[in-house]
N, C-alpha and C positions, 0 to 999 in steps of 0.2 A: 313562398310555399306553392308547390305545383298543384293545380286543381286536379282532382280525380275525374276521370272521364265517366260519363253515364251513358255513352253511346253503346247500344246493343243492336244486334241484327233483328230487324222486325220487332221492335218493342211493342208491348201491350198498349192498346188504346182503350181507356175506360170511358163509359158514358154515364152521366148523371143528369137526368132531365125530368121535367114534368109533362112529358109527351104522352104518358100512359101507354097501355098495350092494346087498346081497342082500335087505334087508327094506324095509319101507315107512316107516321112521322119518324119514329125510331128506325123503322125499316129503310126509309129514304136516306137517313143519315148514314147508316151502315152501307147502303148501296154506293153512296158517293165515296166513302173511305175505300171500299173494295175496288171500285173502278180505277182509283189512283194507285192503290197498293193491294193487289190481289192476295198478297201473303200476310196482310195485316191480321193481328190477333186482337179481336174486339171482345171486351168484357163489360157487361152491364153492371154498374153499381146499383142503379135504380132508375126506372122510368115512372115510378109511382110517387114522386114528390108532389105534394098538393099543388094544384095549379097556382102559379104566380108566387109561391111561398119561397122566397129567396133564403130566408133563415133556415128552413128545413133542408133546402138543397145544400147550403153551406155546411150544415151539420153533417149530413150524410157523406159528403165528400171529405170534409175535414177530419172525420173520425174513421176513415177507411183508406185514404190514399197511401199512407205510409206502410201498409201491409203488402203493397205490390212491389215487384222487382224494380231495382234502380233502372232509370231510363224510361219508365212508363210515362205515357202521355195521357193526362187526365182532361177530358173534355166535359165541361159542365155548362148546361144551358137551362136555366130557369130565368126567363128573360121577358118580363112584362113590358120593358122599355124598348123592345126590338124595333128598329127603324127610327128611333129617337136620337137623343143627344149622347147617350152612354157610348163609351168607346168599346170596340172589340179589342181584346188584349191577349197577349201571350206572356205568362209568368214563368221564369226559369229559376229553379232552386238547384242546389248541388246535386240532387238525386232525381228530380222530376221536372216535367213540363205541365203547365196548366193553360188550357185554351178556353175562352168564353167571354161573356160580357163583363164590363167593368161596373158591376152593380152590387158588389159585396159578396158574391158567390165564393170568393176565395179568402174570406175573412179569417178562417181558422188556419189556412195555409200560412198566412202572415204570422200568426201566433206561434205556430209549431215548427216552422222551418226558416232558415235564413234565405231571404230572397236575393238572388244574384242580379237578375235583370228583369225589366218589364218592358214590353214592346207594344205599342199601339199598332194593330194590324192595318197596314195601308198598301201593301204590295199586291195589287189585284191579280197579278199573274198566278198567285197561289189561291185565288178564289175560283168558284165556278164562273163561267163566262157570263151568265145572266144571274144577277143577284137580286132576289126578291126583297121587298121591304119588310116582309113578315116572317121569313124563315132563314135567319142567319145561321141557325144550327146546321142546316143542310148546305147552304150556299157559301158560307164563310168559314165557320169553325171546323166542319168536317174535312173540307179539303186542306185546310192548314194543318190539322192533326195528321192527315194522311201524308202530306209532303214531309212533315217532321219525321214521320216513321220511316220514310225512305232516305233520310239522311240530310235533308236540307237544313242548314244552320238556322237557329232561331233569329239571329241578327239580320238575316236576309228577309224576314217576314214583315218587318215594320220599323218604326222609328222609336228610339228609346224614350221612355217617360220615367219619372221619378217615383210616383206613388200610384196606388190603386185604392178603390173605395173599401172601407171597413165598416161593417154594419154596427150601429150602436148597440144592437141586441147582445153582442158578444163582449161589450165593455163592462168591466167590473170595477167598482170603487173600493179601494183598499185603504183602510185607516188602522191605526194602532189598536183601536178598541172595537172595530167592526168591519165587516165585509158586506157591501150592498150589491146584490145582483138581481137577476130577474128570471122569470120563467121563459125558457126558450120554446118548449113544446110539450105536448102531452101525448104519450105513446098509446098504442092500441090496447094496453093493459090498464090504462088510467093512471099510470105513473107520471109524475111531474118531473121533467128534466130541466135543470137550471143551467145557467152559464158560468157557474163557479166550479172550476176544475180542482182536482185533488192536489195538484202542486201548489196552487194559490192558497188553498185551505190550510194545508200542512205547514207551509212556510210562514203564513201570517199568524196562525195560532201558536206555533212553537211550543206545543205541550200544554197550553193554557185551556181552561174550561170554556165552554161556549153554549149559547142558546140560539137555535134557529127559529126565527119568527116568520110565519106565513099566515096571512089573515090573522085570525085569533088563536092559531095553534102554536104551541111551543114544543120543540123537539130538542132533546139534550144528549142524545146518543147517536153514534154512527155505527151501524151494523155492517158486518162483513158480507153477509148474504141474507136473502129473504128468509131462509129456513132458520136462521139464528134468532129471529124475532118471534114473540108470542103471536099466535094466530089472530089475524084481523087487527093487529096493533098498527098505529101510525109510526113509520120509521123513516130514517134517512140513511142513505148508503151511497157509495160511489159505484155507478154502474160500469158496464164494460167499456163505455166510451170515455171513462175517466171523469165525468161530470157528476156533481151532486144531484141525486134524485130523491124525491119524496114519494113514499109508497105506503100501501097497506099490505101487510103480509096476506097473500091470497085474496086480495080485494082491490078495489079501485080507489085511489086517493081522491080523485076528483068527484067521486060520488058522495064523499063525506065532507070535503072541504071545497067550497066554490072557487077554485083557482082557475085563472085564465092566463093565456099567453100574454106576457108583458107585465104581469103582476110582480111586485117587488118581493124579493127574498132577502131578509136581513139576518146576518149572523152577528150577535153580540158576543164579544170576547171578554172573559174574566181576567183577573190579574194573576 
């Protein structure tokens, strides 16, 4: 079967980081990209990932990347291990490229897309001449993304490797009578976002009844929208990301139930 080409002229380069907007870090990354490819089209997914929060970075990237045109180069840098033992990598799927640290930032990419190739970035001619030990986003990942956007082949960037890191936070235990997941994050509205996606939920239940357990709360209905639920009631629904969310209609779930990131979410399945 012949592979479909994802090569496009001046593909989009996206940026997902915890750099924030108050300092020059994101600007420096863009400057490097544009100095190598002045025609680059750069789109910010977010620079407001909480500092060092790889799970939030993986979630933001993993629930957004596939809305971009084929051939897009996604650069993601939430990198508390910068300068340490983690590898700099380039991941190639049928439709996209991903550039960043091998620390779990691409966990959802592995779940949602077929990974064709993984390369450990070691060809220094595609880095900046002087690589700092604390800013690989500027000195390694930005130039690699820029060279990719100019047509340099991914296999010229580094050596092939077989795997990359997947965060445990995205792993779900599936049994015939239950699904065990956990809280991934709490959004700005106080909604609880879990790591259980709609596909896993629907396939495992196969039409059977269920009860969602979180702390001492029991929820037995999935609503389509917030407005379908009684005002201020505790509800479950699948949000725009496709993951199970726990919420209060026009309220904050975490203000009523003391849920924290990492807490278990258990779905018991009936017969």
